[in-house]
C-alpha positions as CSV (number, residue, x, y, z in Angstrom):
1,M,137.9,70.8,187.9
2,T,134.4,69.9,187.2
3,M,133.2,73.2,188.4
4,T,135.5,75.1,186.1
5,A,134.5,73.0,183.2
6,T,130.8,73.7,183.7
7,T,131.4,77.4,184.2
8,N,133.4,77.6,181.1
9,D,130.7,75.8,179.1
10,H,128.1,78.2,180.6
11,D,130.2,81.2,179.7
12,K,130.5,80.0,176.1
13,Q,126.8,79.6,175.8
14,E,126.2,83.1,177.1
15,K,128.7,84.5,174.7
16,A,127.1,82.6,171.8
17,F,123.6,83.9,172.6
18,Q,123.8,87.6,172.8
19,P,120.7,89.4,171.4
20,R,121.3,92.3,169.1
21,P,120.1,95.7,170.1
22,R,116.6,96.6,168.7
23,S,117.9,99.5,166.6
24,R,119.6,97.2,164.1
25,P,117.5,94.1,163.1
26,D,119.3,91.0,161.8
27,P,119.4,91.1,157.9
28,E,119.3,87.3,157.6
29,F,116.2,87.2,159.7
30,L,114.6,89.9,157.6
31,D,115.4,88.1,154.4
32,M,113.9,84.9,155.8
33,V,110.7,86.7,156.9
34,A,110.4,88.4,153.5
35,K,110.8,85.0,151.7
36,R,108.1,83.4,153.9
37,V,105.7,86.3,153.2
38,V,106.3,86.1,149.5
39,E,105.7,82.3,149.6
40,M,102.5,82.7,151.6
41,Q,101.2,85.4,149.1
42,K,102.0,83.1,146.2
43,T,100.2,80.1,147.6
44,D,97.3,82.4,148.6
45,K,97.0,83.7,145.0
46,T,97.2,80.2,143.4
47,A,94.6,78.9,145.9
48,K,92.3,81.8,145.0
49,A,92.9,81.3,141.3
50,A,92.2,77.6,141.6
51,K,88.9,78.3,143.4
52,T,87.5,80.9,141.0
53,P,86.2,79.3,137.7
54,I,86.9,81.0,134.4
55,S,83.8,82.4,132.8
56,P,82.7,81.3,129.3
57,G,82.7,84.9,128.1
58,V,86.4,85.2,128.9
59,I,87.2,81.9,127.1
60,F,85.1,83.0,124.1
61,A,86.8,86.4,123.9
62,A,90.3,84.8,124.1
63,A,89.4,82.3,121.4
64,T,87.9,85.0,119.2
65,G,91.0,87.2,119.7
66,G,93.3,84.3,118.8
67,I,91.3,83.5,115.6
68,A,91.3,87.2,114.6
69,L,95.0,87.3,115.1
70,I,95.5,84.2,112.9
71,F,93.4,85.7,110.2
72,S,95.2,89.0,110.3
73,V,98.6,87.3,110.1
74,M,97.4,85.1,107.2
75,T,96.0,88.1,105.3
76,W,99.2,90.0,105.8
77,L,101.3,87.1,104.7
78,S,99.1,86.6,101.7
79,S,99.3,90.2,100.6
80,S,103.1,90.4,101.1
81,T,103.6,87.1,99.3
82,Q,101.5,88.3,96.4
83,D,103.5,91.5,96.2
84,K,106.7,89.5,96.1
85,V,105.3,87.1,93.5
86,D,104.2,90.1,91.4
87,K,107.7,91.7,91.6
88,G,109.3,88.4,90.7
89,T,107.0,87.5,87.8
90,G,106.5,91.1,86.4
91,P,109.4,90.8,84.0
92,I,108.3,87.4,82.9
93,T,104.8,88.5,82.1
94,I,106.2,91.4,80.0
95,Q,108.4,88.9,78.1
96,L,105.4,86.6,77.7
97,T,103.2,89.4,76.2
98,E,106.0,90.4,73.9
99,M,106.4,86.8,72.8
100,D,102.7,86.5,72.3
101,K,102.6,89.6,70.1
102,R,105.5,88.2,68.0
103,L,103.9,84.8,67.7
104,T,100.5,86.3,66.9
105,G,102.1,88.2,64.1
106,R,103.8,85.1,62.8
107,L,100.6,83.0,63.1
108,D,98.7,85.7,61.2
109,A,101.2,85.5,58.4
110,V,101.0,81.7,58.3
111,D,97.2,82.0,58.2
112,K,97.4,84.4,55.2
113,R,99.7,81.9,53.4
114,L,97.4,79.0,54.2
115,E,94.5,81.0,52.8
116,R,96.4,81.7,49.6
117,I,97.3,78.0,49.3
118,E,93.7,77.0,49.9
119,T,92.5,79.3,47.1
120,R,95.2,77.9,44.8
121,T,94.2,74.3,45.6
122,D,90.6,75.3,45.0
123,K,91.5,76.6,41.6
124,I,93.6,73.5,40.9
125,D,90.6,71.3,41.9
126,D,88.4,73.2,39.5
127,R,90.9,72.7,36.7
128,L,91.3,69.0,37.5
129,S,87.5,68.5,37.5
130,K,87.3,70.2,34.1
131,I,90.1,68.0,32.8
132,E,88.3,65.0,34.3
133,S,85.1,65.8,32.6
134,R,86.9,66.2,29.3
135,L,88.6,62.9,29.8
136,D,85.2,61.3,30.6
137,R,83.8,62.7,27.4
138,A,86.9,61.5,25.4
139,D,86.5,58.1,27.0
140,A,82.9,58.0,26.0
141,R,83.8,58.9,22.4
142,F,86.5,56.2,22.4
143,D,83.9,53.7,23.7
144,T,81.5,54.6,20.9
145,V,84.3,54.3,18.3
146,D,85.3,51.0,19.8
147,A,81.8,49.7,19.7
148,K,81.4,50.8,16.1
149,L,84.7,49.0,15.2
150,D,83.5,45.9,16.9
151,Q,80.3,46.0,14.9
152,L,82.3,46.4,11.7
153,I,84.5,43.4,12.6
154,K,81.6,41.2,13.3
155,R,79.9,42.1,10.0
156,R,82.9,41.0,8.0
């Protein structure tokens, strides 16, 4: 029995390991080899990239390009925003200019009225000053008459 058992085990091993013919390669083996080659290429590229320093010119060019991009975007945003603001505030500015014209006309009319009132008050001031001077003269006459009457009373 021992012999048959070992023979059966040996037969099983032979059946398990049977090489494929060379005309058809194993697809699993090819996938594994391809993955290993890709991994080796990746590590080789990263190792080369880590060893080579970046030149200052490349850094300067990249920074300058980034700054130029930022400026161009900001300029575009500014111009488009200004257009939107102009479109939104256009009717408001028209209304403001119309209101300004109406208010200017009204203020001009008020100015004319004020000028007329000023001329009238100037005329009234002239009249009042004339009346005041007449009253001063009449006061002076009354004072002289009063003084004369006081002298007459004292003589008596």
